[in-house]
N, C-alpha and C positions, 0 to 999 in steps of 0.2 A: 684641515682637520679631517681625519679619516673616520670611517664608520665605527671603528672600534675604540675611538678616543673617549667616547662617553656612552654609557649603556642606554641613555635616553635619546641618542642621536638618531635622527631620521632625515631623509632627504627633505630639503626645504618645502617640497610640495606635499609632504605627509605630516600629519599631526603626531606628536610624541604620544606614546601609549605606555602606561604603567601596568605592569603585569605581576601578579603574585602567583607563585608556584605553590598552591595549596597543599599538595602532597608533601613537599619538602618542608614547609612550615609546620605541618602536622608532626612529621618525624622529629624535627628540631624541638618542638614544644614538648612532646612526650619525653624525649631524652633529657632536655634541659630541666624540666620540672622534676623529673625523677632524680637527676643528679643534684639539683638544689636541695631536695628533701634528704637525700643520703648525706650530703655534706653538712647540712644543718644538724642532723642527728649525730654525726661523727664529731662535729665541733662542740656540741653540747655535752658530749661524753655520756650519752644515754643510748638506750636500745630502741629499736623500731616499735616494740610493743609498748613503750612508754608514751607514744603519741596518743593523745585523747582526741584531737581534732586537727584537721588540715583546712586552712582557708586559702584556696587557690585563686589565681587569676581566672576570671569567668569568661574564658575565650570560646569554649566549645565543649559540649557535654561528651563528645567522643574522645577528646583529648583527656578530660578529667577521668573518664572511665578507664582509658588505657594506662594512665599514670597509676591509678588505684590497682589495676591488675599487675602492672610491672612491679609495684612495691609490695604486692601481697596484702594490701589493706582493703577492708570493706568500704564500699561507697558511702556507707552510713557515717564514716568518719570524715567525709569531705562535705564542707558546706557548699551548697549549690543554690544560687538564686537567678540563674540564667533565664528561667521561665518567667521571672518577673521583670528583669531589667535588661536582659541580653548582655552583650559584651560592652561594658562601659569603659573599656581601655584601661588607662593607668589608674582610674578610680575604682576598679572592680574589687581589689583586695580591701581597701579601707571601707567601701560600702558594705561588702560582705561581712567584715569584722563587726561593724556597727550593727548590722542587722542581726547577726548571731547573738550579740550582746543583748539587743532589745528583745529577742525571742527567748532569752534565758538559756540558750544552748551552751554558754560559756560560764564557768564559775571558778571561784578561787581554788587554786591547787591543780588546775588542769594544765597539761602541756599541749601547746598549740604551735603549729608551724604555719607561717605565712609564706606563700611561694607564688612567684609569677614570672612571666616572660613578656617581652615586648619588642618595640621598635629597635631596629638595628640588630635583631636577634640576640638580645641580652636577656639575662635571667638572674634571679636572686631569691634567697630564702632567709627567714629569720625564725629562730626557736624562741618561744615565749613561755615563761612559767607564770601563770596568772595567780 
């Protein structure tokens, strides 16, 4: 078994180390979430200005701000609860959705996009008409 056979391979005397390239994950996350938003808008047959609220994966405030800038949307349209819960991984979107509902920030007739990214560098988005 050669050194290139497995990305986690180390000489038997060394411990395997898992490494995350934060800069690359950041670039992926901004691009993936922006693409997810754009695709959800296109698939719903609506315009970007029809978005009332975005409930994103709560990974990092810099990622959310970059997605808002990229999309030309004000941060006020993005629900953020990172300051309360941090990154709760796959649960962040449903937690944020429930909290937005509890706070009365969502109401009947609103157009909402749920968007996230995660393990394996995957992403997805859904358009909801409440």
